[in-house]
C-alpha positions, -999 to 999 in steps of 0.1 A, spaced: -320 25 121 -330 1 149 -310 -1 181 -275 -16 180 -267 -43 205 -235 -58 217 -213 -74 244 -186 -61 267 -163 -92 271 -143 -92 303 -125 -116 325 -92 -125 341 -61 -132 319 -63 -165 300 -100 -169 305 -106 -171 267 -120 -137 259 -103 -134 225 -111 -170 216 -147 -164 226 -149 -133 205 -136 -152 174 -161 -180 180 -191 -157 183 -181 -138 152 -177 -170 132 -209 -184 146 -231 -155 136 -214 -145 104 -221 -180 91 -258 -178 102 -270 -151 78 -306 -162 79 -333 -162 106 -347 -136 129 -318 -139 154 -291 -134 127 -266 -105 131 -234 -93 116 -206 -92 142 -181 -64 144 -153 -67 170 -136 -38 187 -103 -46 203 -97 -26 235 -67 -46 245 -36 -26 235 -14 -57 240 -36 -79 218 -18 -85 185 -23 -112 159 -60 -117 168 -78 -147 154 -107 -126 143 -115 -98 118 -111 -66 138 -133 -36 128 -117 -11 153 -84 -17 170 -70 3 199 -35 -6 187 -41 20 160 -42 47 187 -18 35 213 2 3 221 16 -12 253 51 -13 238 51 24 231 39 32 266 66 8 281 93 24 261 84 61 266 70 61 301 91 33 317 60 15 329 56 -23 334 31 -44 314 2 -40 338 8 -3 343 10 2 306 -23 -15 300 -40 6 326 -25 37 310 -38 27 276 -74 23 289 -72 57 307 -59 71 274 -89 58 254 -112 72 281 -97 106 277 -99 103 239 -133 87 238 -142 107 207 -117 87 187 -137 55 195 -171 71 192 -164 85 157 -152 52 144 -182 34 159 -206 60 144 -190 55 110 -191 17 113 -228 17 121 -237 43 95 -218 24 68 -233 -10 77 -247 -25 44 -285 -28 45 -282 -62 28 -265 -77 58 -281 -87 91 -282 -60 118 -248 -50 133 -238 -65 165 -206 -52 183 -183 -72 206 -158 -53 227 -128 -75 235 -113 -60 267 -80 -66 285 -75 -90 313 -67 -67 342 -96 -74 365 -90 -43 385 -105 -24 355 -138 -41 362 -138 -43 400 -129 -8 412 -111 12 385 -134 38 368 -122 39 331 -141 10 317 -173 21 336 -170 56 321 -163 43 286 -195 21 288 -215 51 300 -204 71 269 -212 43 246 -247 40 260 -254 77 261 -238 89 229 -245 59 206 -274 43 224 -257 9 224 -276 -18 242 -248 -37 259 -245 -68 281 -214 -75 301 -201 -111 295 -177 -122 322 -156 -153 314 -141 -174 342 -119 -203 335 -135 -236 347 -102 -244 363 -113 -224 393 -139 -251 401 -111 -275 410 -101 -256 441 -125 -243 468 -105 -211 476 -101 -203 439 -138 -207 433 -147 -184 462 -122 -159 448 -138 -161 413 -173 -157 429 -162 -125 447 -146 -111 416 -177 -118 395 -199 -102 421 -177 -71 423 -177 -68 386 -215 -70 385 -219 -43 411 -193 -20 396 -201 -20 359 -239 -16 363 -248 -35 332 -269 -66 324 -244 -93 333 -239 -129 322 -212 -150 339 -196 -179 319 -175 -209 330 -152 -211 299 -132 -241 287 -158 -265 303 -146 -292 279 -112 -291 296 -125 -292 332 -117 -329 337 -80 -322 330 -77 -303 363 -86 -333 383 -119 -346 399 -144 -320 410 -156 -321 446 -193 -316 435 -213 -321 404 -211 -293 378 -245 -279 388 -231 -270 422 -207 -245 405 -230 -231 378 -259 -225 402 -237 -216 431 -254 -238 456 -247 -241 494 -212 -227 497 -209 -240 533 -199 -273 517 -168 -256 504 -160 -241 538 -160 -274 557 -190 -263 577 -210 -293 565 -200 -329 559 -195 -337 522 -195 -370 504 -163 -360 487 -141 -351 516 -111 -368 501 -111 -344 472 -115 -311 492 -84 -288 494 -77 -281 530 -85 -246 541 -64 -231 569 -84 -231 601 -76 -195 609 -93 -185 577 -123 -207 581 -145 -179 596 -134 -154 570 -142 -178 542 -176 -186 558 -183 -148 560 -173 -144 523 -196 -172 513 -225 -156 532 -219 -123 514 -221 -140 480 -252 -159 489 -269 -129 505 -266 -110 472 -278 -141 453 -267 -126 420 -239 -148 408 -245 -179 386 -226 -193 357 -233 -208 323 -209 -235 311 -194 -229 276 -175 -250 251 -166 -228 222 -163 -258 199 -199 -268 205 -224 -248 185 -253 -257 208 -233 -245 238 -227 -212 220 -263 -209 211 -274 -214 247 -250 -187 259 -261 -162 233 -297 -168 239 -291 -160 275 -273 -128 265 -301 -119 241 -325 -120 271 -302 -99 292 -296 -70 268 -330 -71 251 -319 -82 216 -348 -107 215 -371 -77 210 -352 -46 204 -337 -53 170 -370 -58 152 -381 -29 131 -419 -34 135 -443 -49 160 -444 -83 144 -459 -104 171 -451 -137 154 -414 -128 151 -413 -118 187 -430 -150 198 -406 -171 178 -375 -154 190 -386 -156 226 -393 -193 221 -359 -198 207 -343 -180 236 -360 -201 261 -362 -233 241 -325 -238 239 -323 -242 276 -342 -275 273 -312 -291 256 -279 -304 272 -250 -304 249 -230 -336 248 -198 -327 266 -214 -309 295 -239 -338 299 -210 -362 301 -194 -341 328 -226 -340 348 -228 -377 347 -192 -381 359 -197 -358 388 -231 -370 400 -230 -370 438 -231 -402 458 -264 -390 474 -279 -388 439 -267 -423 430 -281 -438 462 -315 -422 456 
């Protein structure tokens, strides 16, 4: 059987991980034809996630639940979630056996299997705690899964300078800690205008341009919108901005899960990151490989309607003058 690919879906609480998982499953399971088609299975690794809006192939709740941990060990919600992840790490064979069976029993009449891991929202699991990292290592070594980490960040963070810097630092820390191909996503981009006017155009946030404009080190054309940063923290914020830009690793892709072209753009980027554009093919069919690579890059030539509208609304004054 050819290599199996998938995504590790992470992000802060409320960033839309479960909604994203459901949208990806619906998108691909309806697209059953074509060289980029796949059949999506979702593995729920959030022991507090009940009533999921997707079809769950493997559910951590079958092994352990947050409620059980809270009742028996007298831990709070966050501590219980951490305990559940540590428990699955210690009992990794439970997960590996179910994944092996899932892959082995995948019908040959369906497109190739593609596995999404819907993870909990405790960001410390992805920034410095070791359990998720060790679970990923076992999935890669024992099952040869080709995974890409997909980090969802709520576009709300773009509305405040300090929040955006915090999101950047969190994303950078996740990238360095998990050691996987990594795609960062600004989720709920269709709702960004509800949070108030952005200080810069949307490209500033997706491409992570000159962060000194967020620190007050340079004059901006949108001063009236800038949240005031405390003077005593200005040097610290400037230093943090330099760290982010020195690594030059973090950028974001905007996502509206209700826009199929937006989903297509995100998934083509992920396919380039984890190698799906080549690795799932069973033979060295050059025409298939060429077409799939063209699809992966060609979608970037399009701008889906809602994001294009946001770009227009937040065109900088300098751009308008020119």
